[in-house]
C-alpha positions in Angstrom: 34.7 -15.7 8.1 30.9 -15.8 8.0 29.0 -13.6 5.6 27.4 -11.5 8.4 30.2 -11.6 10.9 30.2 -8.4 13.0 26.5 -7.8 12.6 24.5 -7.8 15.9 20.8 -8.4 16.2 18.6 -7.8 19.2 15.7 -10.2 19.0 12.7 -9.1 21.2 10.4 -11.5 19.4 8.4 -14.4 20.8 6.6 -17.4 19.3 7.5 -18.1 15.6 6.9 -15.2 13.2 9.4 -13.0 15.1 12.3 -15.3 16.2 12.5 -17.3 13.0 14.0 -14.4 11.0 16.8 -13.6 13.4 17.7 -17.3 13.6 18.3 -17.3 9.8 20.3 -14.1 10.1 22.3 -15.8 12.8 23.0 -18.9 10.6 24.6 -16.4 8.2 27.0 -15.3 10.9 25.3 -12.5 12.8 25.4 -12.4 16.6 21.8 -12.7 17.8 20.9 -11.8 21.4 17.4 -13.0 22.3 15.7 -10.8 24.9 12.8 -12.6 26.6 10.7 -12.2 29.8 12.2 -13.6 33.0 9.4 -16.3 32.8 10.4 -17.2 29.2 9.2 -17.0 25.7 5.5 -17.8 25.5 6.2 -20.6 23.0 8.8 -22.5 25.1 6.3 -24.9 26.5 5.2 -25.8 23.0 8.5 -27.6 22.6 9.4 -28.4 19.0 8.0 -25.1 17.5 10.1 -23.1 20.0 13.3 -25.1 19.3 12.7 -24.7 15.5 13.4 -21.0 15.6 15.9 -20.3 18.4 19.2 -22.0 17.6 22.5 -20.3 17.8 21.2 -17.3 19.8 22.6 -15.9 23.1 19.8 -15.3 25.6 19.2 -12.7 28.3 16.0 -12.8 30.4 14.8 -9.3 31.3 11.7 -7.7 32.9 11.2 -4.9 30.4 8.4 -3.4 32.5 11.0 -2.7 35.3 13.0 0.5 34.7 16.3 -1.3 35.2 15.2 -4.0 32.8 14.3 -1.4 30.2 17.7 0.3 30.8 19.5 -2.9 30.1 17.5 -3.5 26.9 18.3 -0.1 25.5 21.9 -0.5 26.4 21.8 -3.6 24.2 20.0 -1.7 21.4 22.8 0.9 21.5 25.3 -1.8 20.6 23.1 -3.3 17.8 22.8 -3.1 14.1 19.3 -4.6 13.9 16.3 -4.7 16.3 13.7 -7.3 15.4 10.4 -8.3 17.0 6.8 -9.3 16.3 4.8 -7.3 18.9 1.3 -6.1 18.1 0.8 -2.4 17.5 1.5 -0.2 20.4 3.1 -2.8 22.7 6.8 -1.9 21.9 6.0 1.8 22.4 4.4 1.1 25.8 7.4 -1.0 26.8 9.8 1.8 25.8 11.4 -0.1 22.9 9.5 1.3 20.0 11.4 2.6 17.0 11.7 6.2 18.3 12.9 4.8 21.7 15.6 2.7 20.0 16.5 5.5 17.5 17.3 7.8 20.4 20.0 5.5 21.7 21.1 4.2 18.3 20.3 6.8 15.5 21.3 4.4 12.6 19.5 1.3 13.9 17.6 -0.9 11.5 14.3 -1.7 13.2 12.0 -4.4 12.0 8.5 -5.4 13.2 6.8 -8.5 11.7 3.2 -7.6 12.2 0.0 -9.6 11.9 -2.2 -7.7 9.5 0.2 -4.9 8.8 1.5 -1.5 9.9 -1.7 0.5 9.3 -5.4 -0.1 8.5 -8.5 -1.2 10.4 -6.9 -4.5 11.5 -3.4 -3.2 12.3 -3.9 -3.2 16.1 -4.9 -6.9 16.1 -2.5 -9.8 16.6 -3.2 -13.4 15.5 -2.0 -16.8 14.6 -0.9 -18.4 11.3 -4.2 -20.0 10.2 -6.0 -16.7 10.2 -3.8 -15.5 7.4 -4.1 -18.8 5.5 -7.8 -18.1 5.6 -7.8 -14.3 4.9 -5.4 -14.6 2.0 -7.5 -17.2 0.3 -5.1 -20.0 0.7 -7.5 -22.3 2.5 -10.2 -21.7 0.0 -7.9 -22.6 -2.9 -6.3 -25.5 -1.0 -9.6 -27.2 -0.6 -10.7 -26.4 -4.2 -13.7 -24.8 -2.6 -14.7 -23.5 -6.1 -15.7 -27.1 -6.9 -18.0 -27.4 -4.0 -15.4 -28.8 -1.6 -14.9 -27.3 1.9 -11.8 -25.1 2.5 -8.7 -26.9 3.7 -6.1 -26.0 6.3 -2.7 -26.0 4.7 -0.1 -26.7 7.4 1.4 -25.3 10.6 3.4 -22.1 10.5 3.7 -21.4 6.7 2.6 -17.8 6.9 4.8 -17.3 10.0 7.8 -18.6 8.1 7.1 -16.7 5.0 6.7 -13.5 7.0 10.0 -14.2 8.8 11.9 -14.8 5.6 10.5 -11.5 4.1 11.8 -9.8 7.2 15.3 -11.3 6.6 15.3 -9.9 3.0 14.1 -6.5 4.4 16.6 -6.1 7.2 19.5 -7.1 5.0 18.4 -4.6 2.3 18.1 -1.9 5.0 21.4 -2.9 6.5 23.0 -2.4 3.1 21.4 1.0 2.8 22.7 1.8 6.3 26.2 0.8 5.4 26.1 3.0 2.2 24.5 6.1 3.8 24.9 5.8 7.6 21.1 6.0 7.9 19.0 3.4 9.6 15.2 3.0 9.2 12.1 1.2 10.3 10.6 -1.5 8.2 7.9 -4.1 8.6 6.5 -7.2 7.1 3.3 -9.1 8.2 1.7 -12.5 8.3 -0.7 -11.2 5.7 2.4 -10.5 3.5 3.4 -14.1 4.1 0.0 -15.3 3.0 0.3 -13.1 -0.1 3.5 -14.8 -1.1 1.7 -18.1 -1.3 -1.3 -16.5 -3.0 0.8 -14.9 -5.7 -0.6 -17.0 -8.5 -3.5 -14.5 -8.4 -2.7 -11.8 -11.0 -4.5 -8.7 -12.4 -3.5 -7.3 -15.8 -5.0 -3.9 -16.7 -7.5 -4.5 -13.9 -8.7 -7.9 -15.2 -8.0 -11.1 -13.4 -6.1 -13.7 -15.4 -7.3 -17.3 -15.1 -5.9 -18.7 -11.9 -4.4 -22.2 -11.7 -7.0 -24.2 -9.7 -7.1 -27.6 -8.1 -9.5 -30.2 -9.3 -12.2 -31.6 -6.9 -9.9 -34.5 -5.9 -7.1 -32.1 -5.0 -4.7 -33.9 -7.4 -3.3 -30.9 -9.3 -3.9 -27.9 -11.5 -3.6 -29.4 -14.9 -3.7 -32.9 -16.6 0.1 -32.7 -17.0 0.8 -31.1 -13.6 -0.8 -33.3 -11.0 -0.7 -36.5 -9.0 -1.8 -39.8 -10.5 -2.6 -43.0 -8.7 -0.4 -46.0 -9.6 -0.7 -49.7 -8.8 0.8 -49.2 -5.4 0.8 -45.5 -4.6 1.0 -42.1 -6.3 3.3 -40.2 -8.6 3.6 -36.5 -9.3 4.3 -35.3 -12.9 5.1 -31.8 -14.1 5.3 -32.0 -17.9 5.0 -28.3 -18.7 6.9 -28.1 -22.0 5.9 -29.5 -25.3 8.8 -31.9 -25.6 7.9 -33.2 -22.1 4.3 -33.7 -23.2 5.4 -35.7 -26.2 7.8 -37.7 -24.0 5.1 -38.4 -21.5 2.9 -39.9 -24.2 5.7 -42.1 -25.4 6.6 -43.3 -21.9 3.0 -44.2 -21.1 2.8 -46.2 -24.4 0.3 -43.7 -25.8 2.3 -41.9 -28.6 -0.9 -41.3 -30.5 -2.1 -38.8 -27.8 0.7 -36.4 -28.8 -1.0 -36.0 -32.2 -4.6 -36.1 -31.0 -6.4 -32.9 -32.1 -8.0 -32.6 -28.6 -4.6 -32.3 -26.9 -2.3 -30.9 -29.6 -1.3 -27.8 -27.6 -1.3 -26.8 -24.0 -4.5 -24.6 -24.3 -6.4 -27.5 -25.7 -5.1 -29.9 -23.0 -6.4 -27.4 -20.4 -9.7 -27.1 -22.2 -10.1 -30.9 -22.4 -8.5 -31.5 -19.1 -11.0 -34.0 -17.6 -10.9 -36.1 -20.7 -7.1 -36.2 -20.8 -6.9 -36.9 -17.1 -9.1 -39.9 -17.5 -6.9 -41.4 -20.2 -3.7 -40.8 -18.3 -5.2 -42.1 -15.0 -6.2 -45.3 -16.7 -2.7 -45.9 -17.8 -0.9 -45.0 -14.6 -2.8 -47.6 -12.5 -1.3 -50.4 -14.7 2.2 -50.2 -13.1 3.8 -49.4 -9.8 5.1 -45.9 -8.9 8.7 -47.1 -9.0 8.2 -48.6 -12.5 6.7 -45.4 -13.8 9.3 -43.1 -12.2 12.1 -45.1 -13.9 10.3 -44.9 -17.3 9.6 -41.2 -16.9 13.1 -40.4 -15.8 14.5 -42.2 -18.9 12.1 -40.2 -21.1 13.0 -36.9 -19.5 9.6 -36.2 -17.9 9.9 -34.4 -14.5 8.3 -36.6 -11.8 8.6 -37.6 -8.2 7.0 -40.2 -5.9 5.4 -38.5 -2.9 7.4 -39.4 0.2 6.2 -40.1 3.7 9.1 -38.6 5.7 8.0 -40.5 8.9 7.6 -37.2 10.8 10.9 -36.0 9.4 13.1 -39.0 10.3 13.8 -39.9 6.6 14.9 -36.3 5.9 16.9 -35.7 9.1 18.7 -39.0 9.0 19.5 -39.0 5.3 23.2 -39.4 4.6 23.1 -37.2 1.5 21.3 -34.4 3.4 23.9 -34.7 6.2 26.7 -34.5 3.7 25.2 -31.4 2.0 24.8 -29.6 5.3 21.0 -29.7 5.1 20.8 -31.3 8.6 22.0 -29.7 11.8 22.7 -31.7 15.0 23.6 -30.2 18.4 23.4 -31.1 22.1 21.0 -29.3 24.3 21.8 -29.5 28.1 18.3 -30.7 29.0 16.7 -32.1 25.8 19.8 -34.0 24.7 20.6 -34.5 21.0 18.5 -32.3 18.7 18.3 -32.4 14.9 16.8 -29.7 12.7 17.1 -28.5 9.1 20.6 -27.2 8.4 22.0 -24.4 6.2 19.4 -23.1 3.8 21.7 -21.0 1.7 25.1 -22.2 0.4 28.1 -19.9 -0.2 31.4 -20.6 -1.9 33.6 -18.5 0.4 31.6 -17.6 3.5 29.7 -20.8 4.3 26.8 -20.5 6.7 26.7 -22.8 9.7 24.7 -23.4 12.9 26.1 -21.7 15.9 24.7 -23.9 18.6 21.5 -25.1 20.3 18.5 -23.1 21.3 19.3 -21.2 24.6 17.6 -21.8 27.9 15.8 -18.9 29.6 18.5 -16.4 30.4 21.3 -18.8 29.4 23.7 -15.9 28.8 22.3 -13.2 31.1 25.3 -13.0 33.3 27.9 -12.9 30.5 25.9 -10.3 28.6 25.6 -8.1 31.7 29.3 -8.5 32.3 29.9 -7.4 28.7 27.7 -4.3 29.3 29.9 -3.4 32.3 27.7 -4.5 35.2 29.6 -5.6 38.3 28.8 -8.9 40.1 27.0 -7.2 43.0 24.9 -5.2 40.5 24.0 -8.4 38.7 23.0 -10.2 41.9 20.9 -7.2 42.9 19.1 -7.3 39.6 18.5 -11.0 40.0 17.2 -10.5 43.6 14.7 -7.9 42.3 13.6 -10.3 39.6 14.7 -7.9 36.9 16.9 -10.6 35.3 17.0 -14.3 35.3 19.2 -17.2 34.4 18.8 -21.0 34.4 17.9 -22.4 37.8 18.0 -26.2 38.4 14.7 -26.1 40.4 12.7 -24.7 37.5 11.8 -27.0 34.6 10.8 -24.0 32.4 14.5 -23.1 32.1 14.6 -25.3 28.9 
């Protein structure tokens, strides 16, 4: 039995910040029904980003602007535990699937919206894409070490989307627990700005005063002489010697035991104060051997380290035997795209193991079976299709992927 077996989620989201959360909930055993326009989710044509957040869902394609389409949507909501989407402010209400609309047909529903800038405030009515929140949360400034005179640096695709979605998973599961205890549903929300805040959480105020923030050096190698990348004879190595025994071990492994007793570097605060001087000494040592030689020596000495890996666009990760054995890789067959691989189970359980429940659905892949489950007769289904209220895969349309 899966951990969330018996839980049903109606996913009205599109793109990434909305659908990623329901996919994770689905991996944990919930039934997720994706409701999308009859022409498909706006991110379908992007390919890989779409497939990355849709696996294991059943799919119904509806025109929510048509009264019959809205009626079907609310019939689904009435059967659900959770409603989830990422529409900008006012859109769900205009469509007739806002919280009050859903609460009328399902009084104890848990209703989650993953916003852009948040539920209220001067920017609440705006939507937006991931890099806007990397910028506005300060991540791009810090990533480029702009405080050193560098330019800001774009992090990577979709990180605030994914963080926002994972926050929504935590939120809806907490709300679902509350609902199970009290019988009371509620509305909750997260935002892309919240996702950015997760990654900017090294900024801290104590009694109104900002504590010193860990900051990258101008070369973007790390935040401390003992917590950074060093160039070796044939590549790079990352060290993370944050404890005093690890510092002493690092000095020994590098053949510089005298540094451990050097008054300039005797304690962590002094190593930070004399960071540039220490970095120069360590850098001069690391370039004398290969990364593989250093990682062996540091492992033997008990110094945390890793060699940065080029995953070859993910191939080294997704075709790694250990990752496959550990369930960290999922493989499934898509009727059009063929064999797809993706990250696998992100959370491991001893008694209720998570697992991937199938490939991403095509547009309206399960429309007919869902309408049958709701009690619609075949003539009614055909009439809805003829009126373009619903849709299901048609061999003549390539967007059915």
